[in-house]
Structure formats: structure tokens, C-alpha cells
C-alpha positions as CSV (number, residue, x, y, z in Angstrom):
1,M,-57.7,27.8,112.4
2,L,-56.1,25.0,110.2
3,K,-55.2,23.5,113.4
4,G,-58.5,23.5,115.1
5,N,-60.2,22.2,111.8
6,V,-57.5,19.2,112.2
7,R,-58.5,18.3,115.3
8,V,-62.0,18.5,114.8
9,L,-61.6,16.0,111.8
10,F,-59.8,13.7,114.1
11,A,-62.5,14.2,116.5
12,S,-65.1,12.7,113.9
13,L,-62.8,10.2,112.4
14,I,-62.0,8.4,115.7
15,G,-65.6,8.7,117.2
16,S,-66.8,7.5,114.0
17,A,-64.1,4.6,113.7
18,I,-64.7,3.7,117.7
19,E,-68.9,3.6,117.1
20,W,-68.4,1.4,113.8
21,F,-65.9,-0.8,115.5
22,D,-68.3,-1.8,118.1
23,Y,-71.6,-1.7,115.3
24,F,-69.5,-4.1,113.2
25,L,-67.8,-6.6,115.7
26,Y,-71.7,-8.1,116.2
27,G,-72.0,-8.5,112.6
28,T,-68.8,-10.6,112.3
29,V,-69.4,-12.5,115.7
30,A,-73.3,-13.5,114.4
31,S,-71.8,-15.6,111.9
32,L,-69.1,-16.9,113.6
33,V,-70.5,-17.6,117.3
34,F,-74.0,-15.8,118.4
35,N,-75.5,-18.5,116.2
36,Q,-74.0,-21.4,118.3
37,L,-73.8,-19.7,121.6
38,F,-76.8,-17.4,122.1
39,F,-79.2,-18.3,119.2
40,V,-79.4,-22.3,119.6
41,S,-81.2,-24.4,117.3
42,E,-80.8,-27.9,116.3
43,N,-80.6,-26.4,112.6
44,P,-77.5,-24.6,112.1
45,T,-79.1,-22.5,109.0
46,I,-81.8,-21.6,111.2
47,G,-79.4,-20.2,114.0
48,L,-77.7,-18.1,111.4
49,I,-80.6,-16.5,110.1
50,I,-82.0,-15.5,113.6
51,A,-78.2,-14.7,114.4
52,Y,-78.8,-12.1,111.3
53,T,-82.1,-11.2,112.0
54,S,-80.6,-9.7,115.3
55,F,-77.7,-7.9,113.3
56,A,-80.7,-6.7,111.3
57,I,-82.8,-5.1,114.2
58,A,-80.3,-2.6,114.8
59,F,-81.4,-0.9,111.5
60,F,-84.6,-0.4,112.3
61,L,-83.1,1.5,115.6
62,R,-80.8,3.7,113.3
63,P,-84.0,5.7,112.3
64,I,-85.5,6.3,115.5
65,G,-81.5,7.3,116.9
66,G,-81.0,9.6,114.2
67,I,-84.4,11.4,115.0
68,L,-83.7,11.4,118.7
69,F,-80.2,12.6,118.8
70,S,-80.6,15.2,116.3
71,H,-83.3,16.6,118.2
72,I,-80.7,16.7,121.1
73,G,-77.9,17.9,118.6
74,D,-80.3,21.3,117.5
75,R,-81.4,21.6,121.0
76,L,-78.1,21.1,123.3
77,G,-75.3,21.1,120.8
78,R,-73.3,18.6,118.5
79,K,-70.4,18.0,121.0
80,K,-72.5,16.7,123.8
81,T,-74.8,14.6,121.4
82,L,-71.4,12.7,120.2
83,V,-70.1,12.3,123.7
84,L,-73.7,10.6,124.5
85,T,-73.8,8.3,121.3
86,L,-70.2,7.3,122.2
87,T,-70.9,6.2,125.9
88,L,-73.8,4.5,124.9
89,M,-72.4,2.6,122.1
90,G,-69.5,1.6,124.4
91,M,-71.7,0.4,127.3
92,S,-73.7,-1.8,125.0
93,T,-70.9,-3.2,123.6
94,F,-69.0,-3.9,126.8
95,G,-72.0,-5.8,127.7
96,M,-72.2,-7.9,125.0
97,G,-68.7,-9.1,126.0
98,M,-69.8,-10.0,129.4
99,L,-73.1,-11.8,128.7
100,P,-73.7,-15.0,129.7
101,T,-74.6,-17.4,126.8
102,Y,-77.4,-19.9,126.2
103,Q,-76.1,-22.7,127.9
104,V,-76.1,-20.7,131.3
105,I,-79.1,-18.7,131.6
106,G,-81.4,-20.2,128.7
107,I,-83.8,-17.8,126.7
108,W,-82.6,-14.7,128.6
109,A,-79.0,-14.9,126.9
110,P,-80.7,-14.0,123.1
111,I,-83.1,-11.6,125.0
112,F,-80.3,-9.5,126.5
113,L,-78.2,-9.5,123.6
114,T,-80.9,-8.3,121.2
115,C,-81.8,-5.2,123.9
116,L,-78.0,-4.3,123.7
117,R,-78.1,-4.1,119.8
118,F,-81.1,-2.1,120.3
119,V,-78.9,0.3,122.1
120,Q,-76.4,-0.1,119.4
121,G,-78.7,1.0,116.9
122,L,-80.3,4.0,118.8
123,A,-76.2,5.4,119.2
124,L,-75.1,4.9,115.6
125,G,-78.3,6.5,114.5
126,G,-77.1,9.3,116.5
127,E,-73.3,8.8,115.9
128,W,-73.1,8.7,112.1
129,G,-75.2,12.0,111.5
130,G,-73.7,14.3,113.9
131,S,-70.0,13.1,113.3
132,V,-70.5,13.9,109.5
133,L,-72.4,17.4,110.6
134,L,-69.6,18.4,113.0
135,A,-67.0,17.6,110.1
136,V,-69.3,19.8,107.7
137,E,-70.0,22.7,110.0
138,Y,-66.5,23.5,110.3
139,A,-65.4,22.9,106.4
140,P,-64.4,25.7,104.4
141,K,-67.0,26.3,101.6
142,N,-64.8,24.7,99.1
143,K,-64.2,21.3,101.2
144,K,-67.3,20.6,102.4
145,G,-67.0,17.1,100.3
146,L,-63.4,16.4,101.8
147,F,-64.6,17.4,105.4
148,G,-67.8,15.2,105.3
149,S,-65.8,12.1,103.7
150,V,-63.6,11.9,107.0
151,P,-66.1,10.1,109.2
152,Q,-66.8,8.1,106.5
153,M,-63.6,7.0,106.8
154,G,-64.4,5.5,110.2
155,I,-66.6,3.3,109.2
156,S,-63.7,1.2,106.9
157,V,-61.5,2.2,109.9
158,G,-64.0,0.5,112.2
159,L,-64.4,-2.4,110.1
160,I,-60.5,-2.7,109.9
161,L,-60.4,-2.9,113.4
162,G,-63.1,-5.4,114.3
163,S,-62.3,-7.9,111.6
164,L,-58.2,-7.5,112.7
165,V,-59.1,-8.4,116.1
166,M,-61.4,-10.9,114.9
167,S,-58.9,-12.2,112.8
168,V,-56.4,-12.7,115.4
169,M,-58.5,-14.3,117.7
170,T,-59.8,-16.9,115.5
171,L,-55.9,-18.0,115.6
172,L,-56.6,-19.4,118.8
173,P,-57.9,-23.2,119.3
174,E,-61.4,-23.5,118.5
175,D,-62.7,-24.4,121.7
176,Q,-60.7,-21.2,123.2
177,F,-61.8,-18.9,120.7
178,M,-65.9,-20.0,121.5
179,S,-65.3,-20.0,125.2
180,W,-63.7,-16.9,125.7
181,G,-61.6,-15.3,122.7
182,W,-64.6,-13.9,121.0
183,R,-65.5,-11.6,124.3
184,V,-61.9,-10.2,124.1
185,P,-62.9,-7.3,121.0
186,F,-66.3,-6.2,123.0
187,L,-64.3,-5.6,126.3
188,L,-61.3,-3.4,124.4
189,S,-63.9,-1.3,123.3
190,A,-64.2,0.1,126.4
191,V,-60.5,1.6,126.0
192,L,-61.3,2.6,122.7
193,V,-64.4,4.7,124.1
194,I,-62.8,6.2,126.9
195,F,-59.9,7.3,124.4
196,G,-62.7,8.5,122.0
197,L,-64.2,10.7,124.6
198,W,-61.1,12.3,126.0
199,I,-60.5,13.4,122.4
200,R,-64.0,14.8,121.6
201,K,-63.9,16.7,125.0
202,G,-61.3,18.7,123.7
203,I,-63.6,20.0,120.8
204,D,-65.5,23.3,121.0
205,E,-69.2,23.6,119.4
206,T,-69.2,24.3,115.5
207,P,-69.6,28.1,114.6
208,A,-73.0,27.2,112.9
209,F,-74.5,26.0,116.5
210,K,-72.8,28.7,118.1
211,K,-74.1,31.3,115.6
212,A,-77.6,29.8,115.8
213,Q,-77.3,29.9,119.9
214,E,-76.4,33.7,119.9
215,A,-79.2,34.6,117.2
216,G,-81.8,32.8,119.3
217,E,-82.6,30.6,116.1
218,V,-82.4,27.2,118.1
219,S,-85.8,25.5,116.9
220,R,-87.9,24.1,119.8
221,L,-89.1,21.2,117.7
222,P,-86.5,20.6,114.8
223,I,-87.8,17.1,113.4
224,A,-91.1,19.4,112.8
225,D,-89.4,22.3,110.9
226,T,-87.2,19.9,108.8
227,L,-90.1,17.8,107.5
228,R,-92.3,20.9,106.7
229,Y,-89.6,22.9,104.9
230,H,-87.1,20.2,103.6
231,W,-89.0,17.0,103.2
232,K,-88.2,16.0,99.6
233,A,-84.5,16.5,100.6
234,V,-85.1,14.2,103.4
235,L,-86.7,11.5,101.4
236,I,-84.2,12.0,98.4
237,A,-81.3,11.3,101.1
238,M,-83.0,8.4,102.8
239,G,-83.5,6.9,99.2
240,A,-80.2,7.2,98.6
241,K,-79.0,6.0,101.6
242,V,-81.0,2.8,101.1
243,V,-79.7,1.9,97.2
244,E,-75.7,2.0,98.6
245,T,-76.2,0.7,102.1
246,A,-77.7,-3.2,101.4
247,P,-74.5,-3.9,99.0
248,F,-72.0,-2.5,101.5
249,Y,-73.2,-5.2,104.0
250,I,-72.5,-7.5,101.6
251,F,-69.1,-6.4,100.9
252,G,-68.0,-5.7,104.6
253,T,-69.9,-8.5,107.0
254,F,-72.0,-10.8,104.9
255,I,-69.1,-12.1,103.3
256,V,-67.6,-13.6,106.3
257,S,-70.1,-16.0,106.6
258,Y,-70.8,-16.6,103.0
259,A,-66.5,-17.4,102.5
260,T,-66.4,-19.4,105.5
261,T,-68.0,-22.1,103.5
262,T,-65.3,-22.4,101.2
263,F,-62.3,-20.7,103.2
264,N,-61.3,-20.6,106.7
265,K,-62.1,-17.8,109.1
266,T,-59.1,-16.1,109.1
267,D,-58.7,-15.8,105.2
268,A,-62.3,-14.1,105.1
269,L,-61.3,-11.9,107.9
270,N,-58.4,-10.7,106.3
271,A,-59.9,-9.9,102.7
272,V,-62.5,-7.8,104.6
273,V,-59.3,-6.0,106.2
274,I,-57.5,-5.6,103.2
275,G,-60.5,-4.0,101.6
276,S,-61.5,-1.9,104.0
277,V,-57.7,-0.7,103.9
278,V,-58.0,0.4,100.1
279,A,-61.8,2.1,100.9
280,T,-60.1,4.2,103.6
281,I,-57.4,5.4,101.3
282,I,-60.1,6.3,98.5
283,I,-62.8,7.8,100.6
284,P,-61.4,11.1,101.0
285,I,-59.9,11.3,97.6
286,I,-63.4,10.5,96.2
287,G,-64.7,13.5,98.7
288,N,-62.2,16.1,97.4
289,L,-63.1,15.2,94.0
290,S,-66.7,15.6,94.6
291,D,-65.6,19.3,95.9
292,R,-64.8,19.4,92.2
293,I,-67.1,17.8,89.7
294,G,-70.1,17.0,92.2
295,R,-71.6,14.9,94.3
296,K,-74.7,13.9,92.2
297,N,-71.9,12.6,89.4
298,I,-69.8,10.6,92.3
299,Y,-72.9,9.2,93.6
300,L,-74.5,7.7,90.1
301,F,-71.3,6.4,89.2
302,G,-70.9,4.7,92.3
303,I,-74.1,3.2,91.9
304,A,-73.8,2.1,88.6
305,A,-70.7,0.5,89.2
306,T,-72.2,-1.3,91.8
307,I,-74.9,-3.0,89.7
308,L,-72.5,-4.2,87.0
309,Y,-70.3,-5.5,89.8
310,A,-73.0,-8.0,91.3
311,F,-72.1,-10.8,89.0
312,P,-68.4,-10.5,88.7
313,Y,-68.5,-10.4,92.5
314,F,-70.1,-13.8,93.5
315,W,-68.4,-15.3,90.8
316,M,-65.0,-14.6,92.0
317,L,-65.8,-16.0,95.4
318,Q,-67.2,-19.1,94.0
319,Q,-63.8,-19.9,92.1
320,G,-62.3,-20.9,95.9
321,S,-59.1,-18.8,95.0
322,V,-58.1,-16.7,98.2
323,F,-56.3,-14.3,95.8
324,L,-59.8,-13.6,94.0
325,L,-61.3,-13.5,97.4
326,I,-59.5,-10.9,98.5
327,L,-59.5,-8.9,94.9
328,A,-63.1,-9.5,95.0
329,T,-63.6,-7.6,98.0
330,V,-61.1,-5.0,97.6
């Protein structure tokens, strides 16, 4: 049983990491490349705003992806759903690496890029919830916090991979980075996706889904049942997620654009890598702690700490010190 659980946790972690690697690549490259090669404007600030707007578009698609793939997961199974979401994410990310720029095909470049970003949003909407569900449904009763935290590690692992690869690419001469270097991480994602699909192919359906199938309790319209019987929990969870998501993207992706006004690209990306390594280590520790003292206490502490940290965070960034940049991100 333990061996099977470890395999499931690894499958949920590696799949989540690959999905977030693909997803974060866009956010990082948006501030370095897309504002110059796809969302072209005479005013660089306008180009950056449009590039980040395209990054934000995926957030509107994620809830739709969550609803769509949760329906598929409740009807056909968690495993098939997670294979589908990983495939969609891989295809869209690889496609971004192959896209001609604005200078080659004009207005069609940002249109195609935005469409692929739509697909990323849909895929991640299904992947994140599905990978957490996979881990939690395999978890022992007293380890649900720990098991549920493992896919969360995939978020920071994906951020590490994306930032690390981009950090290496920024060591290229500027003209080479802008012409082909930025494409390399997007194309390499195909290798990661194939590996992730191979890992997920070896896992079985969750015991909870098998039990529901055998008992004939698979809902015909899961979203309707969810909103009818669990609407309060859904609203609470949505609100809780909104509060912590915005600061996370400031710390993880916006920092790359903000910091490069004072620091070079490599320093900013390395700070994100180091901060993400620390986060990866802490996440399962906090998950395990939530099994002991409760999720609510952990969550409220985190939100309070984030509020108090806002002002010292930007103060440290404005000091022009690489050490403080790293410390602030950690």
C-alpha cells in the first residue's frame, strides 16, 4: 500500500510540476520577450501591459477548465482526466515555442499566442484540482493534509524549472536570446510531458472513484449536485483561493519584470529559483502540520503574515541589493 501511495504522490507531483512549468514559462517570458516580439507597441510600457493582460486571460479560463474537467473526472475517472489535461498543456506550450513573431505574420502572432494561452488556462484548471484530488483520495484519514500538499509542491517545482531554464537562456547574448533562446524551454516541455504521461500511465484509479462506480453512484451532472448540496463550501473555497493567489503571482512572476528595472534578468530569475526551493521544502512540512493543528489555523496565519509582509517586501526590493532581493523572495 505504501509503495502504491508513493507512486501516486510522485505521479501527482511530477504532473503538477510539468503543468506549472509550462504555465509559468508564459508569465516569465511575457515580461522579457512577448512584449517585444508579439505584443508590439511604440510604447514599451503599453506592450508590457498587453503582454501581462494575455497572461491574465488564462485565469478567466481556469474556472471553466475546472468545471469541465471535474465533470469529466467524476464521469470517466481521475486518471483519464489528468492524462488529457497534461497532453493539452504540453501541446499548447510546444506550440508557443514554434510560433512566428509579429515581425513575420503580423497581428496573427498575438492572436495565435493568446489562443494557446486559452488552452493553457483550460488545462491547468483541470490539472490543479485533479492532481490534489488524486493525492487526497489515496491518503490515509490522518494524512490528508500531507498528501494534499504534495501536488502543491509541483507549483514551486514548476516555477523553479521555468525560472532556472530561463536564467540559463538569459546568459546568451541578447540578440541570440531574443531570436531563439527564449523558445528552448517551450520546446523542451514536450520531453517533460512525455515523461509525465509515462508516469501517470502506471497508476490506477482512486479507491473512492472505484467504489462510486461499483455502487452506481457516479453522478450524471456532477456540477449541479455540487452547487446544490455544497454551494457554501464552494464559495468559501473560492474566496480563500482569491486572497492568496494574487500575492503569490507578485512574488513569483511579477517580480521578474519589477526587479529588472534595478537588477539584471539573471539575478531576478535566480532569486525566484531560490525562493521556490525554500517553498518546496516548507510546503509538505506545513501540510503535515495542518493534520495536527487544523487547516483553518494554518490558513489564517498565512493570510495575516502576507498582509504584514507587503510593505517590508517592496522596501527590500527598492534597496538595490541582490542579497535583499533574494531574501525578499525567500
